[in-house]
N, C-alpha and C positions, 0 to 999 in steps of 0.2 A: 504494500500501499503505498503510495505516495502520499507524504506530509502535506497539506497546504493550511494556509490560515484558515480559509472557509470548513476544512474538514476539520480541525482542530476545533475549531467552535462549535460547530454541530455535534461533534462527539461530545464535549463538554455540556452542550444543552442536554443532552441524552442524559449523561449519567448525572453530570453535577461534580464531578470527580477533579477538583482544583489543580491534587497535587500531579495527576497524571498529565493535566492540561499543560501545565506549568512546563515538566518535563519532556511534553510535547513540542512546545515553542521553543525550549533550550536546543532539542534535536533540531530542529527548522534554522534557528538562528544559524546554528555551525554549518549547515548545507547551504546557507544562504550567500555564503561566499562575498566576495566583492561587489554586490548589488546594493546598495546604500538604499534604497526606493524599500525594497523586501524587508531587508534589516530593520528600518526604522519601522516596518507596519508590523513588524513581528514585536518589537520591543512595545511598540504602543499597547498592543495586546497584549502581551503577557503584565505589563505595569497594571493593567485595568485588571486583569486576572487576580496579580498579587494585590490589587485595593481591596476588592471584593472580599478574598480571603484571610483580609486583616494583618497582611504582611505591608507595610507602610513604607519601612526604611526601603524594600527590595522594589517596591511601586517607586517610588520616586527614582533611585538608582536606575531602573527600565527609561524612565521618562528623561531624565539628563541624558541618557546614552543616544535615544532616539534625537533629543535636541542636537546633540554633536553632529548625528549625521545628517541633520535639516532643521538649520535655524528657524523654521517656519512652518514646522510640525505642528499638529495637532498635540504634542505632548506637553507643548509651552504650556497651553491652555491649562490640561487635566494637573501640571504640575504645579499652576500658582491656585486652583479649585484645594489640590491637596493642602497646601501651606495654609490656605485659609482656614479648612477644617482643623487643623492642627493647632493651628493658633488658637481657635476659636474653644478647642476643648483643652489646650495645654497653657493657660494663663500663667502657671506658677512658674512655666520654666523661666520666665522673664522675671519673677521675683526671687534674688539667691536670698 
């Protein structure tokens, strides 16, 4: 079976198994090679899945990697949203 972003999304929607989907995105990222557009898409999708699974740092890391590949990526908005949510819920981080 050839992996693709769509196939991984469909498998995740059918099973709800985030761990397997995240691993599949990692495998697909390795095979993406020198295709920055594909790599960016994979990183954005994996980042969103990490966020849904509660892996906040991993999600932001994927968004940052996607932004390095394409500074105009949708990951910019996703990262800003993630920071806004974290700032809202973690006010005590600013009060040493």
